[in-house]
VMD Tcl script that draws the C-alpha trace (Angstrom):
set ca {
  {99.96 61.93 32.81}
  {99.81 58.22 31.93}
  {99.52 57.20 35.47}
  {96.35 59.43 35.72}
  {94.72 57.97 32.54}
  {95.30 54.57 33.27}
  {93.85 55.24 36.90}
  {90.95 56.67 35.57}
  {90.47 53.80 32.93}
  {90.78 51.40 35.85}
  {88.08 53.25 37.93}
  {85.53 53.31 34.68}
  {86.03 49.61 34.25}
  {85.27 48.67 38.06}
  {82.22 51.14 38.18}
  {80.75 49.57 34.95}
  {81.58 45.74 36.13}
  {79.77 46.94 39.38}
  {76.82 48.15 37.76}
  {76.60 45.04 35.47}
  {76.41 43.02 38.40}
  {73.82 45.38 40.45}
  {71.78 44.98 37.48}
  {72.37 41.12 36.71}
  {71.34 40.79 40.39}
  {68.24 42.74 40.35}
  {67.09 40.87 37.20}
  {67.46 37.61 38.85}
  {65.72 38.23 42.14}
  {62.78 39.88 39.96}
  {62.84 36.84 37.66}
  {62.49 34.32 40.35}
  {59.71 36.40 42.46}
  {57.49 36.33 39.30}
  {57.27 32.69 39.21}
  {58.74 32.27 35.89}
  {61.69 30.11 37.82}
  {61.04 26.36 38.68}
  {59.48 25.66 41.93}
  {61.37 24.39 44.92}
  {61.93 20.85 45.63}
  {59.27 21.19 48.39}
  {56.76 22.70 46.28}
  {57.08 19.58 44.07}
  {56.70 17.23 47.13}
  {53.36 18.61 47.56}
  {52.26 19.24 43.94}
  {54.02 16.53 41.63}
  {56.65 17.95 39.13}
  {56.09 18.17 35.61}
  {56.17 15.52 33.32}
  {59.67 14.15 32.34}
  {60.69 13.82 28.74}
  {60.97 10.21 28.83}
  {57.38 9.51 29.55}
  {56.51 11.86 26.87}
  {58.49 10.19 23.97}
  {56.88 6.82 25.19}
  {53.55 7.75 23.37}
  {53.18 6.77 19.60}
  {51.32 9.07 17.12}
  {52.43 12.28 18.33}
  {56.07 13.65 17.95}
  {56.96 15.33 21.43}
  {60.34 16.21 20.37}
  {58.87 18.36 17.95}
  {56.74 19.97 20.49}
  {59.76 21.22 22.49}
  {60.32 23.88 19.46}
  {58.64 27.30 20.08}
  {55.19 27.70 18.07}
  {54.82 23.91 17.25}
  {51.87 23.08 15.39}
  {49.81 20.33 17.23}
  {47.95 18.06 15.10}
  {44.77 15.68 16.02}
  {45.47 11.94 16.50}
  {44.18 10.03 13.34}
  {42.38 7.09 13.69}
  {44.49 5.71 10.85}
  {48.23 6.43 10.26}
  {47.34 6.69 6.40}
  {44.60 8.77 6.55}
  {44.73 12.65 6.45}
  {44.44 14.42 9.31}
  {42.57 17.63 9.80}
  {44.97 19.89 11.95}
  {44.49 23.09 13.84}
  {47.13 25.36 14.88}
  {48.04 25.79 18.54}
  {50.93 26.34 20.83}
  {51.83 24.77 23.86}
  {53.30 26.49 27.04}
  {57.07 25.19 26.80}
  {57.89 24.91 30.51}
  {55.77 22.07 30.94}
  {58.39 20.16 28.75}
  {61.51 21.29 30.85}
  {63.50 17.93 31.41}
  {64.19 17.69 34.95}
  {67.60 16.85 36.20}
  {66.67 13.86 38.57}
  {67.23 10.22 38.80}
  {64.49 7.78 37.93}
  {64.22 6.57 41.58}
  {63.62 10.10 43.19}
  {61.33 11.17 40.42}
  {58.78 8.16 41.31}
  {59.38 8.72 44.82}
  {58.30 12.38 44.34}
  {55.52 11.56 42.10}
  {53.90 9.39 44.65}
  {53.36 12.30 46.96}
  {49.49 13.45 47.07}
  {48.35 16.40 45.08}
  {45.77 17.36 47.44}
  {43.14 15.27 49.64}
  {41.46 15.77 52.75}
  {43.73 18.74 53.78}
  {42.49 21.22 51.22}
  {45.98 23.47 51.98}
  {48.05 20.81 50.40}
  {47.97 22.23 47.03}
  {47.88 26.02 48.42}
  {50.55 27.46 46.12}
  {52.55 30.84 46.87}
  {50.63 32.92 44.51}
  {52.57 36.19 42.89}
  {51.58 39.47 44.60}
  {50.25 40.50 40.97}
  {47.74 37.86 41.03}
  {46.26 38.94 44.42}
  {43.52 41.44 42.76}
  {40.56 40.40 44.40}
  {39.76 42.69 47.19}
  {36.53 41.26 48.63}
  {38.05 37.80 49.62}
  {41.42 36.19 49.26}
  {40.45 33.29 47.01}
  {43.82 31.79 47.17}
  {43.52 31.04 50.64}
  {41.24 28.51 52.65}
  {39.20 28.62 55.58}
  {36.18 26.73 57.15}
  {34.55 30.38 57.93}
  {34.84 31.71 54.00}
  {31.45 31.79 51.68}
  {30.56 28.87 49.89}
  {32.10 26.19 52.51}
  {30.50 23.02 52.00}
  {29.01 23.53 48.88}
  {26.49 26.42 50.62}
  {24.82 29.12 49.06}
  {26.21 32.52 48.80}
  {23.34 35.04 48.66}
  {24.28 38.54 47.84}
  {21.32 41.11 47.19}
  {22.26 43.39 44.12}
  {20.32 46.28 45.60}
  {22.41 46.42 48.91}
  {25.54 47.04 46.93}
  {27.45 50.36 46.43}
  {26.93 51.55 42.88}
  {30.61 50.59 41.76}
  {30.06 46.77 43.13}
  {26.73 46.95 41.48}
  {28.37 47.39 38.08}
  {30.90 44.64 38.84}
  {27.60 42.19 39.50}
  {26.40 43.21 36.34}
  {29.28 42.55 34.38}
  {29.97 39.18 35.88}
  {26.42 38.09 34.65}
  {26.85 39.75 31.32}
  {30.27 38.14 30.24}
  {29.54 34.58 31.91}
  {25.77 34.11 32.19}
  {26.64 33.11 35.96}
  {27.23 35.01 38.85}
  {30.94 35.67 38.71}
  {30.65 38.29 41.49}
  {29.68 35.36 44.12}
  {32.27 32.98 42.72}
  {35.07 35.81 43.25}
  {34.07 35.61 46.87}
  {34.21 31.61 47.45}
  {37.87 29.89 47.88}
  {38.97 28.06 45.00}
  {39.93 25.27 47.90}
  {36.23 25.10 48.89}
  {35.59 21.92 50.57}
  {32.05 20.14 49.17}
  {29.87 17.76 50.48}
  {30.42 14.13 50.81}
  {28.68 11.67 48.14}
  {25.53 11.02 50.13}
  {25.46 7.29 49.27}
  {27.50 5.37 52.22}
  {27.80 2.38 50.09}
  {29.92 4.02 47.71}
  {32.68 4.34 50.37}
  {32.60 0.57 51.32}
  {33.54 -0.21 47.15}
  {36.95 -1.51 46.77}
  {38.61 -0.94 43.24}
  {41.77 -2.57 41.71}
  {44.83 -1.12 42.67}
  {46.42 -1.18 39.01}
  {43.74 1.42 37.61}
  {44.94 3.35 34.57}
  {46.06 6.96 34.66}
  {44.19 9.46 33.07}
  {44.65 12.95 31.54}
  {41.94 15.35 32.39}
  {41.16 17.76 29.55}
  {39.71 20.83 30.08}
  {38.62 23.82 27.45}
  {37.96 27.18 27.98}
  {37.06 30.19 26.29}
  {36.86 33.21 28.30}
  {36.00 31.47 31.41}
  {35.94 33.50 34.49}
  {39.41 33.44 36.91}
  {38.09 31.93 40.00}
  {35.87 29.33 38.14}
  {38.57 28.13 36.17}
  {40.82 28.04 38.90}
  {38.17 26.32 41.40}
  {37.76 23.53 38.47}
  {41.64 22.61 38.44}
  {42.07 22.84 41.87}
  {39.00 20.55 42.77}
  {40.56 18.03 40.22}
  {44.04 18.26 41.95}
  {42.58 18.11 45.70}
  {40.51 15.17 44.79}
  {42.20 12.82 42.55}
  {44.75 10.12 43.71}
  {48.25 11.24 42.56}
  {48.92 7.88 41.23}
  {45.50 7.99 38.75}
  {46.51 11.58 37.54}
  {48.53 11.82 34.54}
  {48.03 15.41 33.91}
  {45.87 18.14 33.31}
  {45.52 19.85 29.85}
  {44.02 23.28 29.65}
  {42.98 24.06 25.91}
  {42.72 27.72 25.39}
  {40.14 28.14 22.67}
  {41.35 31.51 21.56}
  {40.45 33.32 24.36}
  {40.93 37.21 24.55}
  {40.70 37.63 28.29}
  {43.88 39.51 29.97}
  {43.57 37.12 32.88}
  {43.71 34.05 30.70}
  {47.23 34.80 29.11}
  {50.26 35.35 30.78}
  {48.62 35.82 34.65}
  {47.32 31.98 33.62}
  {50.85 31.08 32.58}
  {52.54 32.16 35.54}
  {49.90 30.46 37.90}
  {49.49 27.37 36.28}
  {53.49 27.27 36.10}
  {53.56 26.70 39.70}
  {51.39 23.48 40.01}
  {53.64 21.29 38.16}
  {51.34 19.14 36.44}
  {49.35 21.53 34.09}
  {49.80 22.34 30.33}
  {48.23 24.96 28.52}
  {47.31 24.24 24.82}
  {46.62 27.47 22.97}
  {44.69 27.49 19.74}
  {45.65 30.32 17.23}
  {42.11 30.66 16.30}
  {38.40 30.30 17.43}
  {37.80 26.49 16.74}
  {35.13 25.57 19.40}
  {34.77 22.85 21.80}
  {34.95 19.78 19.77}
  {38.01 20.56 17.94}
  {39.54 22.06 21.26}
  {39.14 18.81 22.82}
  {40.62 16.81 19.87}
  {43.54 19.25 20.29}
  {44.08 18.15 23.96}
  {43.70 14.73 22.80}
  {46.72 14.94 20.57}
  {49.02 15.80 23.37}
  {47.61 13.94 26.31}
  {49.82 11.31 27.39}
  {47.31 9.11 29.67}
  {45.73 6.04 28.61}
  {42.52 7.57 29.64}
  {41.14 10.90 28.35}
  {38.79 12.45 31.03}
  {36.93 15.55 29.49}
  {35.72 18.20 31.74}
  {33.86 21.74 31.27}
  {35.99 24.38 32.70}
  {33.23 25.29 35.38}
  {33.24 21.82 37.18}
  {33.82 21.05 40.69}
  {34.58 17.16 41.74}
  {33.64 15.41 44.74}
  {36.20 13.19 46.78}
  {36.34 10.04 45.28}
  {35.09 11.11 41.68}
  {37.92 9.33 39.95}
  {38.18 5.67 40.81}
  {34.75 4.56 40.04}
  {35.08 5.67 36.33}
  {38.52 4.35 35.73}
  {37.41 1.08 37.21}
  {34.98 0.62 34.34}
  {37.33 1.19 31.83}
  {39.86 -1.02 33.61}
  {37.11 -3.76 33.24}
  {36.73 -3.01 29.47}
  {38.22 -0.55 27.41}
  {34.93 -0.25 25.28}
  {33.25 1.14 28.46}
  {32.61 5.11 27.99}
  {31.75 6.29 31.68}
  {30.16 9.44 33.10}
  {29.98 10.86 36.85}
  {26.50 11.90 37.96}
  {26.30 15.80 37.18}
  {25.36 17.54 40.21}
  {23.87 21.18 39.69}
  {25.93 24.01 40.75}
  {23.76 27.03 40.92}
  {24.42 29.76 38.56}
  {23.51 32.45 40.75}
  {24.51 31.47 44.68}
  {26.76 28.40 43.50}
  {25.15 26.08 46.09}
  {26.18 22.87 45.33}
  {23.37 20.20 44.90}
  {24.31 16.79 45.31}
  {21.94 14.27 44.09}
  {21.46 10.35 45.77}
  {21.77 7.28 43.90}
  {18.38 6.42 43.16}
  {17.73 9.70 41.75}
  {20.18 9.19 38.83}
  {19.03 10.16 35.30}
  {20.21 8.78 32.08}
  {20.33 10.69 28.79}
  {18.36 10.53 25.96}
  {16.90 12.65 22.89}
  {14.40 13.79 21.11}
  {13.39 13.82 17.08}
  {14.76 17.27 16.72}
  {18.11 15.53 17.90}
  {18.19 17.93 21.32}
  {19.60 15.71 24.01}
  {17.53 15.07 27.25}
  {17.22 13.66 30.62}
  {15.04 10.92 31.89}
  {14.64 9.07 34.67}
  {16.11 4.99 34.76}
  {13.52 3.24 32.74}
  {11.38 0.92 34.33}
  {12.54 -2.36 32.94}
  {16.04 -1.25 34.16}
  {15.03 -0.30 37.74}
  {13.46 -3.86 38.17}
  {16.99 -5.25 37.21}
  {18.91 -3.42 39.41}
  {19.50 -4.67 43.07}
  {22.00 -2.15 43.79}
  {21.60 1.37 43.04}
  {25.06 2.78 43.06}
  {25.88 0.17 40.40}
  {26.77 1.50 36.95}
  {23.52 2.28 34.82}
  {23.45 2.15 31.19}
  {22.42 5.27 29.54}
  {21.42 5.66 25.77}
  {23.24 9.16 25.65}
  {25.27 11.25 27.68}
  {25.55 14.78 27.88}
  {29.04 15.37 26.42}
  {30.43 17.74 28.64}
  {31.99 15.13 31.41}
  {33.16 11.53 30.49}
  {36.11 9.16 30.71}
  {36.99 7.15 27.47}
  {40.25 4.83 26.74}
  {42.46 6.79 24.50}
  {42.66 4.03 22.23}
  {39.04 3.03 21.96}
  {38.54 6.88 21.55}
  {40.85 6.56 18.32}
  {38.95 3.49 17.16}
  {35.85 5.23 17.17}
  {37.37 7.91 15.07}
  {37.31 10.21 17.54}
  {34.73 13.52 17.12}
  {33.49 14.30 13.70}
  {35.93 17.27 12.92}
  {33.14 18.86 11.06}
  {31.25 19.52 13.78}
  {31.40 23.46 14.50}
  {31.55 24.98 18.24}
  {29.49 22.44 19.96}
  {26.16 20.82 19.62}
  {25.42 17.29 18.49}
  {29.10 15.75 19.45}
  {27.59 14.17 22.47}
  {25.05 12.20 20.43}
  {27.17 11.25 17.69}
  {29.62 9.88 20.08}
  {27.33 8.17 22.01}
  {25.49 6.45 18.90}
  {28.86 5.09 17.69}
  {29.60 3.77 21.27}
  {26.55 1.81 21.13}
  {26.04 0.83 17.39}
  {29.69 0.00 17.20}
  {30.14 -2.61 20.05}
  {30.82 -0.19 22.97}
  {28.87 0.57 26.10}
  {27.65 4.03 27.55}
  {27.08 4.11 31.45}
  {26.62 6.88 34.63}
  {28.74 5.77 37.50}
  {26.24 6.85 40.41}
  {29.22 6.96 43.09}
  {30.99 9.47 40.99}
  {29.91 12.96 41.37}
  {31.08 16.16 39.51}
  {29.17 19.40 39.81}
  {28.45 21.68 36.62}
  {27.40 25.29 36.48}
  {24.35 25.09 34.31}
  {23.72 28.32 32.50}
  {20.53 29.57 30.98}
  {22.19 31.07 28.20}
  {25.29 30.77 25.96}
  {27.94 33.55 26.78}
  {29.89 32.95 23.66}
  {29.19 34.17 20.02}
  {30.08 32.27 16.78}
  {29.76 33.21 13.02}
  {26.83 35.92 12.79}
  {24.01 34.05 10.95}
  {25.21 30.74 11.64}
  {22.75 28.39 14.06}
  {25.96 25.82 14.77}
  {23.57 23.60 17.08}
  {21.45 22.92 14.11}
  {24.04 22.72 11.70}
  {25.71 20.09 13.52}
  {22.59 18.04 14.12}
  {21.60 18.27 10.23}
  {25.20 17.09 9.84}
  {24.60 14.13 12.49}
  {21.42 13.04 10.23}
  {23.34 13.08 7.09}
  {22.34 16.27 6.09}
  {23.66 18.60 3.39}
  {26.39 20.22 5.19}
  {29.93 19.30 4.21}
  {30.82 15.76 2.75}
  {30.21 12.80 5.40}
  {31.43 10.19 3.18}
  {34.39 9.42 5.73}
  {32.17 9.12 8.83}
  {29.90 6.82 6.90}
  {32.82 4.67 5.75}
  {34.09 4.52 9.25}
  {30.73 3.12 10.48}
  {31.19 0.47 7.65}
  {34.68 -0.08 8.48}
  {33.99 -0.65 12.31}
  {30.84 -3.07 11.33}
  {28.48 -0.69 13.38}
  {24.77 -2.06 13.76}
  {21.82 0.13 12.34}
  {20.14 2.76 14.11}
  {16.75 0.60 14.13}
  {19.17 -2.02 16.13}
  {19.79 0.96 18.33}
  {16.11 1.90 19.13}
  {15.00 -1.78 19.68}
  {17.91 -2.98 22.05}
  {19.49 0.34 23.46}
  {16.63 3.02 24.04}
  {13.11 0.92 23.25}
  {11.64 3.48 25.51}
  {12.00 6.09 22.75}
  {9.06 7.47 21.37}
  {8.49 6.99 18.01}
  {5.73 9.01 16.03}
  {4.73 6.54 13.59}
  {3.95 4.05 16.13}
  {1.11 6.66 17.34}
  {-2.28 4.61 18.30}
  {-4.00 7.98 17.19}
  {-2.76 11.45 16.49}
  {-3.78 15.07 15.07}
  {-6.59 17.44 16.92}
  {-8.61 16.12 19.76}
  {-12.00 17.70 19.24}
  {-14.61 17.72 22.08}
  {-17.99 16.70 20.80}
  {-19.62 19.42 23.14}
  {-20.46 23.08 22.15}
  {-21.15 21.78 18.63}
  {-18.23 20.20 18.14}
  {-16.04 23.58 17.44}
  {-13.26 23.42 20.06}
  {-10.01 21.73 20.35}
  {-7.51 20.86 22.89}
  {-5.04 23.52 22.65}
  {-1.44 24.50 24.25}
  {1.14 26.76 23.16}
  {4.59 25.16 22.13}
  {7.84 25.45 23.94}
  {9.32 24.25 27.45}
  {8.63 27.61 28.95}
  {4.78 27.08 28.82}
  {5.23 23.59 30.64}
  {3.00 23.30 34.02}
  {0.59 25.86 32.60}
  {-2.89 24.81 32.36}
  {-4.32 23.12 28.81}
  {-6.55 25.26 27.35}
  {-9.51 24.62 24.56}
  {-9.38 26.92 21.48}
  {-11.81 26.90 18.06}
  {-10.29 24.15 15.84}
  {-8.62 25.62 13.22}
  {-7.34 22.18 11.30}
  {-3.65 23.43 10.98}
  {-1.94 21.46 13.56}
  {0.75 23.32 15.75}
  {-0.59 23.94 19.08}
  {-3.56 21.21 18.30}
  {-1.79 18.41 16.94}
  {-1.32 15.55 19.54}
  {-0.07 11.79 19.63}
  {-1.58 8.90 21.72}
  {1.29 6.83 22.41}
  {1.22 2.94 23.00}
  {2.09 3.39 26.35}
  {-0.99 5.74 26.86}
  {0.49 9.17 27.03}
  {-1.14 12.07 25.28}
  {2.51 13.52 23.73}
  {3.54 16.72 21.74}
  {6.87 15.61 21.14}
  {8.96 15.03 24.42}
  {5.78 16.66 26.33}
  {3.02 14.88 27.93}
  {-0.37 15.64 29.14}
  {-0.29 15.54 33.03}
  {-2.83 15.51 36.02}
  {-1.51 15.41 39.53}
  {-4.98 16.16 41.17}
  {-5.54 20.16 40.43}
  {-5.07 20.83 36.99}
  {-4.61 19.41 33.69}
  {-0.97 20.68 32.01}
  {1.52 19.77 30.11}
  {4.86 18.31 31.47}
  {7.89 16.76 30.18}
  {7.36 12.98 29.41}
  {9.16 10.84 31.99}
  {7.96 7.50 30.86}
  {6.78 6.13 34.14}
  {2.96 6.16 33.37}
  {1.43 7.54 36.61}
  {-0.05 10.89 36.20}
  {0.60 10.77 32.62}
  {-1.17 7.71 31.64}
  {-4.49 7.95 29.89}
  {-6.92 5.27 28.29}
  {-8.62 5.97 25.36}
  {-12.40 4.13 24.85}
  {-12.90 3.82 20.97}
  {-16.29 3.26 21.65}
  {-18.04 5.95 23.91}
  {-14.95 8.31 23.05}
  {-14.09 9.34 26.93}
  {-10.28 10.11 28.01}
  {-9.85 8.52 31.43}
  {-6.88 9.17 33.72}
  {-5.75 5.92 34.50}
  {-4.67 6.56 38.09}
  {-7.28 8.60 39.14}
  {-10.19 7.04 37.39}
  {-11.47 10.56 36.48}
  {-12.20 11.93 33.07}
  {-11.17 14.63 30.81}
  {-13.74 17.26 30.49}
  {-14.54 20.54 28.68}
  {-15.35 23.10 30.97}
  {-18.51 25.22 30.26}
  {-17.36 28.29 28.90}
  {-14.96 26.07 26.43}
  {-11.98 27.68 27.52}
  {-10.42 25.09 29.60}
  {-10.38 21.29 30.78}
  {-11.37 20.14 34.22}
  {-11.20 16.34 35.87}
  {-14.96 14.80 36.53}
  {-16.48 11.55 37.32}
  {-16.57 9.55 34.07}
  {-20.27 9.88 31.98}
  {-20.19 8.61 28.87}
  {-23.74 10.60 27.76}
  {-21.93 13.67 28.66}
  {-20.85 15.35 25.43}
  {-18.21 17.47 27.18}
  {-16.42 14.26 27.96}
  {-16.50 12.73 24.36}
  {-13.42 13.38 22.23}
  {-12.43 12.49 18.85}
  {-8.82 12.24 17.39}
  {-8.15 13.25 13.56}
  {-6.76 10.06 12.84}
  {-6.83 6.96 14.35}
  {-4.09 4.54 13.01}
  {-5.26 1.38 15.19}
  {-7.09 0.33 17.91}
  {-6.14 -1.05 21.27}
}
mol new
graphics top color blue
foreach p $ca { graphics top sphere $p radius 0.5 }
foreach p [lrange $ca 0 end-1] q [lrange $ca 1 end] { graphics top cylinder $p $q radius 0.2 }
display resetview
């Protein structure tokens, strides 16, 4: 009986042991196939391994040992150690901080391998089956026959789609304010056209350029667009210049940006993910990314971009020459509907400006600058930057006090940083040989606190308004011995129209038809290119308020009266005179269009204006301003 019991006990133990072994084996196979285990050495050779701990520990200001702990709070970099620093809750994916069991020589040899390049398949990774969820096109593969190749347009007619696909088409637009349906049919490795200026390929750059940390912030970004942004950086950046890519998740709630994103980025070996624990907005999200960056240069990109080949060395070269150079690429347009890549030539480069509502705008290179430029591909100084895409030395960024952390979400931060750069000893440039495409949306798909206009709030704060304490920013400017805003206008942006410098202003009244009608035009950019009209004078300004600038522009803020040979209309001011230059004769009260020699005349039924041969006796060609400030 005891023998039988011992035999039964042995059989039970054997069965338990076998079951445990098979369960462990099944779990291990499942765990590896899910992509949560490290890559093979072959994958690292293609992609570059995760950054080693020794490299992280060398940088000051951030305690990277503590960041290894789970749920570590990440703080922004303080410009002075003694200052208190605002902090934002964030979590960082721990997989990027794994210590590799490699000798130093082995690591350096592997790190020199390219992350991408001309062969677009070099950074194609083995994607888990669970992520192959797009049936129409396998975006994870590359073929020269795929839609959108070489930056071409992908045109899909919504009316030709079946009802189910039409619904997906609409949802994509609603969630993203761009055509996600089209994006999901374009490879994340698609090729793009080359920079159109051949002279850019002849330029030689220093072999010892600084590395950069590329920081990409996102909130509920579309899957295919975000991946295409990341892979364009990997494929078109020299491996020896790319320190890391930092993705900052500004509290997204989209499922594809949670574990799915971790699984995917885990396989690239150079991507960190910082996750904020509440909605902070672009400005504070960027500061969180900068806090963990280990590269000596910070490069900020939006999450819906694509880089052209050769985009990075021209930027880093300028920073190598002078640490206070803040540089921007030429921002090409990616069509929000067809995803066509529009690549502009260097002579088409625009520079940044702003209006008196503190809104950013683009302008052609000023005439005074164009005359001094012998090489159209040389860097050009810009009074302001758009703010979404630029590179800056990390220490210089701290020296300037980084961004104003009191700004919410986005808006105004680009002007604040632009003013600080110029007024506090730096230089802001656009580099024509560096091109990055950007999807320009016609509306923002994101929501912030109800009842709060964050752009207006930020611009008021920028102008030292009433929102919060700005004494620390004023103290910073004093500590850096920054120049005045008057100096900035005079030396950096003399083309800026100052309303106080107007020659004449107010209503423009016609002397014909019993002097009852005034030049009138509805406000707003949506009204641009529509004919100027006449309307009974009401004396309340608004649509009838005009300014005559010292350079001969008839202005409404940043809009100018324009004549190109057919109709008289309102267009954005370009500062190049030409079709927008007028001459007012204070004696006979005529308004002459300089380039055509014709005079402005009210039509016979007093509803609009025409251009006609000048006749100083014609009352319909005589005009008076509400106020003449000074005569020329």
